[in-house]
N, C-alpha and C positions, 0 to 999 in steps of 0.2 A: 574587406569583409569585416563586419562588426559581429563579435560574439557576445551574446547576452546570457548571463547566468540567471536562471530562475530558481526561486526557492522551492523546496519540496512542498507539495500540497498537504502532506501528512506530517504532523509534528510528533515529538516524543509524548505529547499528551493524548494522542489518539491511541486507543487500545483495541486489541483483538476481541471480537464479540464472543469467541469461544473460550479463550484462556486468560485474557487480560494482559498478555504481553504487548509490546509496542507493535502497532499496526503499520504495515508497509503496503497494504493493498486496500483500496476502497472500491466497492462494487455498488453501483446504483442499478437496481432492477427496474423493469418496466413498472410504472405505478409509483416510483419514487422511493421505495424501500432502500435504505442505505445500510450496507454491511461492511465491516472492517475486519481484516484478517492479518495475523502475523504471517511470516513467510511459510512456516510449517503448515498452518491450517489452509492457507491459500493453495499450496501445492496439493493438498489433500482433497480440496473441494473445487478446484479450478475447472475440471472437466465438466462437472454438472452445472456450474454457475455461468460459465462463459456464454453458452447459447441463450441464457435468460437475461444477460446483462445489457443495459442500455448504455452504460458508461463504466469504464474500468480505469482506475488510477493505480498503476503498478510501479512501486518504488523499491522493489526487492533488490535492484542493483545497488542500492545504498548499503545493503548488508555486507558487500564486498569492499567497500571503501575503507581506506586506512584511517584510523582514528586521528583526530587533530591533537597535536601535542600542546600542552599548556605551558611549556617551557620556552 
């Protein structure tokens, strides 16, 4: 079995539409509206947005990853 690692869709340049923190969730609504959220604001608005979403990229699991050491 071959395991392929894929790069995250969201980068450190993507920002939460509510507060400007790094976005870890992208929600595409019907009609193409694209919203981005930090983990905090996604958890706050997920229940209302999930039924309206056409596509959701949820990378909040990256918040729990250990930082990469530069040494």
